[in-house]
C-alpha positions in Angstrom: -19.3 -8.7 -8.1 -19.7 -12.5 -8.5 -22.4 -13.7 -10.8 -25.7 -14.8 -9.3 -26.2 -18.5 -8.5 -28.1 -20.7 -11.0 -31.0 -20.9 -8.6 -31.7 -17.3 -9.5 -30.1 -16.9 -12.9 -31.3 -20.1 -14.7 -34.8 -19.4 -16.0 -35.9 -23.0 -15.3 -34.8 -22.8 -11.7 -36.0 -19.2 -11.2 -39.5 -20.2 -12.3 -39.5 -22.8 -9.4 -38.1 -20.5 -6.7 -41.4 -19.4 -5.2 -42.8 -22.9 -5.1 -39.6 -24.3 -3.5 -39.4 -21.6 -0.9 -43.1 -21.8 0.0 -44.0 -19.8 3.1 -42.4 -16.3 3.1 -43.4 -15.3 6.6 -39.8 -14.0 7.0 -40.9 -11.0 4.9 -43.3 -9.9 7.6 -40.3 -8.4 9.5 -39.4 -6.1 6.6 -43.0 -5.0 6.0 -43.3 -4.1 9.6 -40.0 -2.1 9.6 -41.1 -0.2 6.5 -44.2 0.9 8.4 -42.3 1.5 11.6 -39.9 4.0 10.0 -42.6 5.6 7.8 -40.8 4.7 4.6 -42.3 6.0 1.3 -39.5 5.0 -1.1 -37.9 1.6 -0.7 -35.0 -0.1 -2.5 -35.1 -3.9 -2.3 -31.5 -5.1 -3.1 -31.5 -8.7 -4.2 -35.2 -8.7 -4.7 -35.3 -12.0 -6.5 -38.8 -12.8 -7.8 -40.2 -9.7 -6.1 -42.3 -11.1 -3.2 -41.5 -8.2 -0.8 -41.3 -5.5 -3.5 -44.8 -6.3 -4.7 -46.1 -6.5 -1.1 -44.8 -3.1 -0.3 -46.0 -1.6 -3.6 -49.5 -2.9 -2.8 -49.3 -0.6 0.2 -48.7 2.4 -2.1 -45.0 2.7 -1.5 -42.6 3.6 -4.3 -40.5 0.4 -4.6 -37.3 -0.3 -6.6 -36.6 -4.0 -7.0 -32.9 -4.5 -7.8 -31.4 -7.9 -8.7 -28.5 -9.1 -10.9 -30.4 -12.2 -12.1 -32.5 -11.3 -15.1 -34.3 -14.6 -14.9 -35.6 -13.8 -11.4 -36.8 -10.4 -12.5 -38.6 -11.9 -15.5 -40.6 -14.0 -13.0 -41.3 -10.9 -10.9 -42.5 -8.9 -13.9 -45.1 -11.6 -14.7 -46.8 -11.3 -11.3 -50.0 -9.3 -10.6 -49.2 -5.7 -9.8 -45.6 -5.9 -11.2 -46.1 -2.6 -13.1 -46.2 -0.7 -9.8 -42.5 -1.7 -9.1 -39.5 -0.3 -10.9 -37.3 -3.3 -11.7 -33.6 -2.8 -12.1 -31.2 -5.4 -13.4 -27.9 -5.0 -11.4 -26.2 -5.3 -8.1 -26.1 -2.8 -5.2 -24.1 -0.3 -7.3 -27.1 0.0 -9.6 -29.2 0.9 -6.6 -26.8 3.7 -5.8 -27.5 5.3 -9.1 -31.3 5.6 -8.5 -32.8 9.0 -8.1 -34.2 10.3 -5.9 -32.8 8.5 -2.9 -34.6 6.1 -0.6 -36.1 6.2 2.9 -35.3 2.5 3.4 -33.0 -0.1 1.8 -33.6 -3.8 2.6 -31.8 -7.0 1.9 -33.9 -10.0 2.8 -33.1 -13.7 3.2 -29.6 -14.7 2.4 -28.8 -11.6 0.4 -26.3 -10.1 2.9 -24.4 -13.4 3.0 -23.9 -13.8 -0.7 -21.1 -11.1 -0.6 -18.4 -13.5 0.3 -15.4 -11.3 -0.4 -14.6 -8.2 1.7 -14.4 -6.2 -1.5 -17.9 -7.0 -2.6 -19.3 -6.5 0.9 -17.8 -3.1 1.4 -18.8 -2.0 -2.1 -22.3 -3.1 -1.3 -22.4 -1.1 2.0 -21.1 1.9 0.3 -23.8 1.6 -2.4 -26.4 1.2 0.3 -25.4 4.4 2.0 -25.2 6.3 -1.3 -28.9 5.4 -2.2 -30.2 6.4 1.2 -31.3 9.9 2.1 -29.7 11.4 5.2 -31.3 9.7 8.2 -32.6 6.9 5.9 -32.8 3.3 7.1 -31.1 0.0 6.2 -32.5 -3.4 7.3 -31.1 -6.8 6.6 -30.5 -10.2 8.2 -27.7 -12.6 8.7 -27.5 -16.0 10.2 -25.7 -16.5 13.5 -22.6 -18.6 12.8 -22.6 -20.2 16.2 -25.9 -21.9 15.4 -24.3 -23.9 12.6 -27.5 -23.8 10.5 -25.7 -25.6 7.6 -25.8 -28.8 9.6 -29.6 -28.9 8.9 -29.4 -28.0 5.3 -28.8 -31.4 3.6 -31.9 -32.8 2.0 -32.1 -36.4 0.7 -33.7 -37.0 -2.6 -37.3 -35.9 -2.1 -40.1 -36.2 -4.6 -42.1 -33.1 -5.4 -45.2 -32.3 -7.4 -44.7 -29.0 -9.1 -47.5 -26.7 -10.3 -49.5 -28.6 -12.9 -48.7 -31.9 -11.3 -45.2 -32.1 -12.9 -43.0 -34.5 -10.9 -39.6 -33.5 -9.8 -36.9 -34.6 -7.3 -35.1 -32.2 -5.0 -31.8 -32.8 -3.1 -29.3 -30.6 -1.2 -25.8 -31.3 -0.1 -23.3 -29.2 1.9 -20.1 -29.6 0.0 -17.7 -27.5 2.0 -17.5 -25.8 5.4 -14.5 -23.5 5.5 -15.7 -20.9 7.9 -16.6 -18.2 7.5 -17.7 -19.7 4.2 -20.2 -22.5 3.6 -20.9 -24.0 0.2 -23.8 -26.2 -0.7 -25.3 -27.7 -3.9 -29.0 -28.0 -4.7 -30.3 -30.2 -7.4 -33.7 -30.5 -9.0 -34.3 -33.4 -11.4 -37.0 -32.4 -13.9 -37.9 -34.4 -17.0 -34.8 -36.5 -16.5 -32.5 -33.5 -16.5 -30.5 -32.5 -13.4 -30.6 -28.7 -12.8 -27.8 -27.8 -10.4 -27.0 -24.6 -8.4 -23.9 -24.2 -6.2 -24.1 -21.5 -3.6 -21.6 -20.1 -1.1 -22.6 -18.0 1.9 -20.5 -16.0 4.4 -21.3 -16.2 8.1 -20.1 -12.9 9.7 -20.0 -12.3 13.4 -22.2 -9.7 14.9 -19.3 -7.5 16.0 -17.8 -7.6 12.5 -21.0 -6.6 10.9 -21.4 -3.7 13.4 -17.8 -2.6 12.6 -18.4 -2.7 8.9 -21.6 -0.7 9.1 -19.9 1.9 11.3 -17.1 2.3 8.7 -19.6 3.1 6.1 -21.5 5.8 8.1 -24.4 3.4 9.0 -25.2 3.5 12.7 -26.8 0.4 14.2 -30.0 1.4 15.9 -31.3 -2.1 16.8 -30.4 -5.7 16.4 -33.4 -8.0 16.5 -34.2 -11.7 16.5 -35.8 -13.0 13.3 -39.3 -14.1 14.4 -39.5 -16.9 11.8 -36.1 -18.3 12.9 -35.9 -17.5 16.6 -32.4 -17.4 18.1 -30.9 -18.3 14.6 -30.6 -15.0 12.8 -30.0 -11.3 13.5 -32.0 -8.6 11.9 -29.9 -5.4 11.8 -31.7 -2.0 11.6 -29.2 0.8 10.9 -29.5 4.5 9.9 -27.4 6.6 7.6 -25.4 9.2 9.4 -24.3 12.6 8.1 -25.4 14.7 5.1 
């Protein structure tokens, strides 16, 4: 699969991720789903700096945080309570090798959209199914392409005060829209150095996602609105079929 973006793989940028992202109310949805389905073992694919993984572990759940970006996991491991989570460096195929299998697999934020090729996406869905117990649950979100969220992504150069009062400048530019792919570049200028990260996301239509899930033995049980971005995203809740 493709290498993780610099925003997650560069230690200097990974260390700033939580500060830049700020409010993570989007994770409330996944915490609620874990409780709703009675999950005891959860695999968080693309866990990043571990915000959800740690939150679920605080509830007493057995959590596996899986991410291909070592720098992001290094940030996660430094957080309070990190020892309660099993951190795994790798993509979804690494999750498929975990034992025993999970009650719930989650992919939060933009994780489902970073798989821009059909090959990577289908490999990921196969791995998700492989690490779920029969009847286990899969929850993830994806942006509605018709909303054209990328039109609101550009950010003019904006001054920030990082933790410790360190000054920085953030900017973001959408560099290409070639649907279903959208590419954007984020830059943080810190101590006179520009730290850049180029990201590409794939915007899949609902019917295409439902078809792909079905092909991998994952039955869509519910498709919900994302409370933190009403009418902009879809949260899929699917269940593994068969033995």
